[in-house]
C-alpha positions as CSV (number, residue, x, y, z in Angstrom):
1,X,0.0,0.0,0.0
2,X,2.9,2.4,0.5
3,X,1.7,3.5,3.9
4,X,4.8,2.9,5.8
5,X,6.2,5.4,8.2
6,X,5.4,4.7,11.8
7,X,3.3,7.9,11.9
8,X,1.4,6.8,8.8
9,X,0.7,3.4,10.4
10,X,-0.6,5.0,13.6
11,X,-2.8,7.4,11.6
12,X,-4.1,4.6,9.3
13,X,-5.0,2.3,12.3
14,X,-6.7,5.3,13.8
15,X,-8.9,5.5,10.7
16,X,-9.6,1.8,10.6
17,X,-6.9,0.3,8.3
18,X,-5.6,-3.1,9.5
19,X,-3.3,-4.3,6.7
20,X,0.0,-2.8,5.7
21,X,2.7,-3.7,3.2
22,X,5.7,-1.5,2.8
23,X,9.5,-1.7,2.0
24,X,10.2,1.4,4.0
25,X,11.9,-0.2,7.1
26,X,14.4,-2.2,5.0
27,X,14.9,0.4,2.3
28,X,15.6,3.2,4.8
29,X,17.8,1.0,6.9
30,X,20.0,0.2,3.9
31,X,20.7,3.9,3.6
32,X,21.5,4.3,7.3
33,X,18.1,5.7,8.4
34,X,16.7,4.0,11.5
35,X,13.4,4.5,13.3
36,X,13.3,4.9,17.1
37,X,10.7,6.0,19.6
38,X,12.3,9.4,19.5
39,X,12.0,9.8,15.7
40,X,14.1,8.9,12.7
41,X,17.9,9.1,12.9
42,X,20.5,8.9,10.2
43,X,23.3,6.8,11.5
44,X,25.7,8.3,8.9
45,X,25.6,11.7,10.6
46,X,29.0,12.8,12.0
47,X,27.6,13.3,15.5
48,X,27.4,9.5,15.8
49,X,31.1,8.9,14.9
50,X,32.1,8.4,18.6
51,X,28.7,7.7,20.1
52,X,28.9,4.6,22.4
53,X,25.2,4.3,22.8
54,X,23.0,1.8,20.9
55,X,20.7,3.0,18.2
56,X,17.8,3.1,20.7
57,X,18.6,2.6,24.3
58,X,15.0,1.3,24.9
59,X,15.3,-1.3,22.1
60,X,15.9,-5.0,22.7
61,X,17.0,-6.0,19.2
62,X,20.4,-7.7,18.7
63,X,21.8,-4.6,16.9
64,X,21.0,-2.4,19.9
65,X,22.0,-5.0,22.5
66,X,25.4,-5.6,21.0
67,X,26.6,-2.7,18.9
68,X,27.1,1.1,19.3
69,X,26.0,3.8,17.0
70,X,29.7,4.6,16.3
71,X,30.4,1.0,15.3
72,X,27.4,0.8,13.0
73,X,28.3,4.1,11.4
74,X,31.9,2.8,10.9
75,X,30.5,-0.2,9.1
76,X,28.5,2.1,6.7
77,X,31.6,4.3,6.1
78,X,33.7,1.2,5.5
79,X,31.0,-0.1,3.1
80,X,30.6,-3.2,5.1
81,X,27.2,-4.9,4.5
82,X,26.9,-5.8,8.1
83,X,26.0,-2.1,8.8
84,X,23.0,-2.4,6.5
85,X,22.0,-5.7,8.0
86,X,22.1,-4.4,11.5
87,X,20.0,-1.4,10.6
88,X,17.5,-3.6,8.8
89,X,17.3,-5.9,11.8
90,X,16.7,-2.9,14.1
91,X,14.0,-1.3,11.9
92,X,12.1,-4.6,11.5
93,X,12.3,-5.2,15.2
94,X,11.1,-1.6,15.8
95,X,8.1,-2.1,13.4
96,X,7.2,-5.4,15.0
97,X,7.3,-3.8,18.4
98,X,5.2,-0.9,17.2
99,X,2.6,-3.3,15.8
100,X,2.6,-5.4,18.9
101,X,1.9,-2.2,21.0
102,X,-0.8,-1.2,18.6
103,X,-2.5,-4.6,18.8
104,X,-2.2,-4.6,22.6
105,X,-3.8,-1.1,22.8
106,X,-6.6,-2.2,20.4
107,X,-7.3,-5.3,22.4
108,X,-7.5,-3.4,25.7
109,X,-9.7,-0.7,24.1
110,X,-7.3,2.1,24.7
111,X,-6.0,2.8,21.2
112,X,-7.1,6.4,21.2
113,X,-5.2,7.0,24.4
114,X,-2.1,5.2,23.0
115,X,-2.3,7.1,19.7
116,X,-2.6,10.5,21.4
117,X,0.2,9.7,23.9
118,X,2.6,8.7,21.1
119,X,1.8,11.9,19.2
120,X,1.9,14.2,22.2
121,X,5.3,13.0,23.3
122,X,6.6,13.5,19.8
123,X,7.8,9.9,19.9
124,X,7.6,9.1,16.3
125,X,6.5,12.2,14.6
126,X,8.3,13.8,11.7
127,X,9.5,10.5,10.3
128,X,8.1,10.8,6.8
129,X,9.7,11.4,3.4
130,X,7.9,14.1,1.4
131,X,7.5,11.8,-1.7
132,X,6.0,9.0,0.3
133,X,3.5,10.8,2.6
134,X,0.0,9.4,2.1
135,X,-2.3,12.4,2.8
136,X,-5.3,11.9,5.0
137,X,-7.8,12.5,2.2
138,X,-6.2,9.8,0.0
139,X,-5.9,7.4,2.9
140,X,-9.6,7.9,3.6
141,X,-10.4,7.2,-0.1
142,X,-8.3,4.0,0.1
143,X,-10.3,2.9,3.2
144,X,-13.6,3.7,1.6
145,X,-12.6,1.7,-1.5
146,X,-11.4,-1.2,0.5
147,X,-14.7,-1.3,2.5
148,X,-16.7,-1.1,-0.7
149,X,-14.6,-4.0,-2.2
150,X,-15.5,-6.1,0.8
151,X,-19.2,-5.5,0.1
152,X,-19.0,-6.2,-3.6
153,X,-18.8,-9.6,-5.2
154,X,-15.5,-9.9,-7.1
155,X,-17.3,-11.0,-10.2
156,X,-19.0,-7.6,-10.5
157,X,-15.7,-5.7,-10.9
158,X,-14.1,-5.4,-14.4
159,X,-12.2,-2.8,-16.5
160,X,-9.6,-2.1,-13.9
161,X,-7.8,1.3,-13.9
162,X,-4.8,2.6,-12.1
163,X,-4.8,5.8,-10.2
164,X,-1.4,7.2,-9.3
165,X,-0.8,9.3,-6.2
166,X,2.7,10.3,-5.3
167,X,5.8,8.3,-6.1
168,X,4.9,4.7,-6.9
169,X,1.5,4.6,-5.1
170,X,-1.0,2.8,-7.3
171,X,-4.5,1.9,-6.4
172,X,-6.5,-0.5,-8.5
173,X,-10.2,0.3,-8.8
174,X,-12.8,-1.1,-11.2
175,X,-16.1,-0.3,-12.8
176,X,-19.2,-2.1,-11.4
177,X,-21.1,-4.2,-13.9
178,X,-24.7,-3.4,-13.2
179,X,-26.0,-6.4,-15.2
180,X,-26.4,-9.9,-14.0
């Protein structure tokens, strides 16, 4: 779907979306961009050259448990693939933890509280790329179309068209055959 930043996922769940597919965690990690509960960080920045802390001090992933920001940055600068692998591992762990917390909040009936708490504490805001932001209006359109698709029999849909929004975001919709 292309809805992939942590903030996009929180907003989408808030609007009722429950299925996501995105390459953002791994693609960004391969370029040294990692997601944390304090926002996105670029491990390639000079300020991490001698930083002995893990990517995220509150993260339990193997990359954070065993390696420093300085070491991972060094791996990137030395063009060692291990740097990319560690960042991918971290991002996937972060996304899985985010989804686990979302599911827990939903099951306990406190998603609204969780959502507002995360946004108020600026925990994962400002982690979007301008060319991959899915605006609220488009997201609502996607939700409406998905809900409509659930109601329609698949045999009624034909003549598929593509609608493009932003960089690489395609949505397939179809005309409804009003005959038998």
